[in-house]
C-alpha positions as CSV (number, residue, x, y, z in Angstrom):
1,M,94.0,107.3,29.7
2,F,91.4,107.2,32.5
3,E,90.7,103.5,32.1
4,S,93.5,102.5,34.5
5,F,92.1,104.5,37.3
6,A,88.6,103.1,37.0
7,I,87.3,100.4,39.3
8,N,87.1,97.0,37.7
9,E,86.3,93.5,38.9
10,E,89.9,92.6,39.9
11,R,90.0,95.7,42.3
12,V,86.6,94.9,43.7
13,L,87.6,91.2,44.4
14,A,90.8,92.4,46.2
15,L,88.8,94.9,48.2
16,A,86.2,92.2,49.1
17,G,89.1,90.0,50.3
18,L,90.1,92.9,52.5
19,F,86.7,93.5,53.9
20,Q,86.2,89.8,54.5
21,A,89.3,89.5,56.6
22,T,88.4,92.6,58.7
23,A,84.9,91.5,59.1
24,L,86.2,88.1,60.3
25,T,88.5,89.9,62.7
26,Q,85.7,91.8,64.2
27,Q,83.5,88.8,64.5
28,L,86.2,87.1,66.4
29,A,86.7,90.1,68.6
30,N,83.0,90.4,69.5
31,K,81.9,86.8,69.6
32,G,85.0,84.6,69.8
33,C,84.1,82.7,66.7
34,C,83.4,83.0,62.9
35,D,82.5,80.9,60.0
36,A,85.2,78.2,59.4
37,Q,85.0,78.2,55.8
38,D,85.3,82.1,55.6
39,L,88.3,81.9,57.9
40,E,89.9,79.1,55.8
41,A,89.4,81.0,52.5
42,S,90.9,84.2,53.9
43,L,93.9,82.5,55.4
44,Q,94.5,80.4,52.3
45,S,94.8,83.7,50.4
46,V,97.8,84.6,52.4
47,L,99.7,81.5,51.0
48,R,98.8,82.0,47.3
49,L,101.8,84.3,46.6
50,N,102.1,83.3,43.0
51,A,98.5,83.0,41.9
52,P,98.0,83.7,38.1
53,S,95.0,86.0,38.9
54,V,93.2,87.9,41.6
55,V,90.5,85.1,41.5
56,G,93.4,82.7,41.9
57,V,94.4,84.3,45.3
58,Y,91.0,83.4,46.8
59,G,90.4,80.2,44.9
60,Q,87.1,81.2,43.4
61,V,84.8,84.3,43.7
62,S,82.5,82.4,46.1
63,Q,85.3,82.3,48.7
64,V,84.8,86.0,49.3
65,R,81.1,86.1,49.5
66,L,81.1,87.5,53.1
67,G,83.6,90.2,51.9
68,L,81.4,91.2,48.9
69,R,78.3,91.4,51.1
70,T,80.3,93.5,53.7
71,L,81.6,95.8,51.0
72,I,78.2,96.3,49.5
73,K,76.8,97.4,52.9
74,Y,79.7,99.9,53.3
75,L,79.2,101.3,49.8
76,D,75.4,101.6,50.5
77,N,76.2,103.5,53.8
78,T,74.4,100.6,55.7
79,P,77.3,98.8,57.4
80,S,76.2,96.7,60.3
81,D,79.4,97.4,62.2
82,L,81.3,100.7,61.7
83,A,84.4,99.1,63.3
84,V,84.9,97.1,60.1
85,P,85.3,100.1,57.6
86,R,87.4,101.9,60.2
87,M,89.8,98.8,60.4
88,T,89.9,98.5,56.7
89,V,91.2,102.1,56.5
90,M,93.7,101.3,59.1
91,V,94.9,98.2,57.2
92,L,95.3,100.3,54.1
93,R,97.4,102.8,56.0
94,L,99.5,100.0,57.5
95,E,100.0,98.5,54.0
96,R,101.4,101.7,52.9
97,R,103.9,101.8,55.6
98,L,104.8,98.2,54.9
99,N,105.4,99.1,51.2
100,S,108.2,101.4,52.3
101,R,109.9,98.7,54.4
102,R,111.7,96.3,52.2
103,D,113.2,94.4,55.2
104,L,109.8,93.6,56.6
105,R,108.5,92.6,53.2
106,E,111.2,90.1,52.8
107,S,110.8,88.9,56.4
108,L,107.0,88.4,55.7
109,Q,107.7,86.6,52.4
110,Q,110.1,84.2,54.0
111,G,107.7,83.6,56.9
112,I,104.8,82.9,54.5
113,L,107.0,80.4,52.6
114,S,107.7,78.6,55.8
115,V,103.9,78.5,56.6
116,Q,103.4,77.1,53.0
117,R,105.7,74.2,53.7
118,Q,103.9,73.5,57.0
119,V,100.5,73.5,55.3
120,A,101.8,71.3,52.5
121,H,103.0,68.8,55.2
122,I,99.7,68.8,57.2
123,G,97.4,69.1,54.3
124,H,95.2,71.9,55.7
125,I,95.2,75.0,57.9
126,S,95.3,73.8,61.5
127,A,95.6,75.5,64.9
128,P,99.4,75.3,64.7
129,V,99.4,77.0,61.2
130,I,97.1,79.7,62.5
131,S,99.5,80.1,65.5
132,R,102.5,80.4,63.1
133,M,100.6,83.1,61.1
134,A,99.8,85.0,64.3
135,Q,103.4,85.0,65.3
136,L,104.5,86.2,61.8
137,Y,102.1,89.1,62.2
138,S,103.3,89.9,65.6
139,T,107.0,89.9,64.6
140,T,106.6,92.0,61.4
141,L,103.4,94.0,60.9
142,S,102.6,94.7,64.5
143,T,106.0,96.5,64.7
144,L,104.8,99.3,62.4
145,R,102.8,102.3,63.3
146,P,100.0,103.0,63.5
147,R,99.2,99.7,65.0
148,I,95.7,98.2,64.4
149,M,93.7,98.4,67.5
150,V,91.0,95.7,67.8
151,N,88.1,96.4,70.1
152,G,85.5,93.8,71.2
153,N,84.4,91.6,74.0
154,P,87.0,91.6,76.7
155,Q,86.3,88.0,77.5
156,C,86.9,87.0,73.9
157,L,90.0,89.1,73.6
158,K,91.5,87.3,76.7
159,Q,91.5,83.9,74.9
160,D,94.8,83.1,73.2
161,A,93.2,80.9,70.5
162,V,90.9,83.8,69.6
163,V,93.7,86.4,69.6
164,E,95.8,84.2,67.2
165,K,92.9,83.9,64.8
166,I,92.6,87.6,65.0
167,R,96.1,88.2,64.2
168,A,96.0,85.6,61.4
169,C,93.0,87.4,59.9
170,L,94.9,90.7,60.1
171,L,97.7,89.1,58.1
172,A,95.1,88.1,55.5
173,A,93.8,91.6,55.5
174,I,97.2,93.0,54.7
175,R,97.7,90.4,52.0
176,S,94.4,91.7,50.3
177,A,95.6,95.3,50.9
178,V,98.8,94.5,49.1
179,L,96.9,92.9,46.2
180,W,94.5,95.9,46.0
181,R,97.5,98.1,45.5
182,Q,99.2,95.8,43.0
183,V,96.1,95.8,40.8
184,G,95.9,99.6,40.8
185,G,93.5,100.1,43.7
186,R,93.6,103.5,45.5
187,Q,91.3,104.9,48.3
188,W,90.2,107.7,46.4
189,Q,88.6,105.5,43.8
190,L,86.0,104.5,46.4
191,L,84.9,108.1,46.5
192,L,84.9,108.8,42.7
193,H,83.7,105.3,41.6
194,R,81.5,104.3,44.6
195,R,78.3,103.4,42.5
196,T,80.4,101.5,40.0
197,C,82.2,99.6,42.7
198,C,78.8,98.7,44.3
199,M,77.5,97.6,41.0
200,L,80.4,95.3,40.3
201,A,80.3,93.8,43.7
202,R,76.6,93.1,43.4
203,G,77.2,91.5,40.0
204,L,80.0,89.3,41.5
205,L,77.8,88.3,44.5
206,T,74.9,87.4,42.2
207,G,77.3,85.3,40.1
208,T,78.4,83.3,43.1
209,T,74.7,82.7,44.0
210,L,73.9,81.5,40.5
211,E,76.9,79.2,40.5
212,S,75.8,77.6,43.8
213,G,72.6,76.7,42.4
């Protein structure tokens, strides 16, 4: 009876995907840049609508290594940036609003399918693809309340290319938040199963380290 409410690896992975996207968002806001591979991994997750598993959404567990590390710091009460967990909570709230708006969900799906075709034609996630994702976020998710407010370096936030990456990352954050809910994730689980969640995240992170050699 209680097993379905417990934290498991699938839920931890979805949560790590969410924390990775919000961590990248904050890095971009503060520094104007982030790791290209981490960004690619998060944005690719948006396009995998019909993945056969949670791992399949991210390609492989190692693709959310940044998210796992960020999640562990949060669970250990040692986050390097409090803006990341705050933003993560805001994303979860926004996802609940999205869940009640069938029209926006359908618009998002159609928009993502269009981006999929663009990526299939180009072969990778390019600047025009990021711009398309940013526009999709602006026309759908940014119309919901509460809006996600991103604070950072004003000089970085004035750069159009940086702002587009931030919006694309927020789209990826919502994608992981939707996935988290779909696999049974709930916020209260982080309070009741904090230690288990941290243990599972550490195990997954250790596994990616062993795989890489």
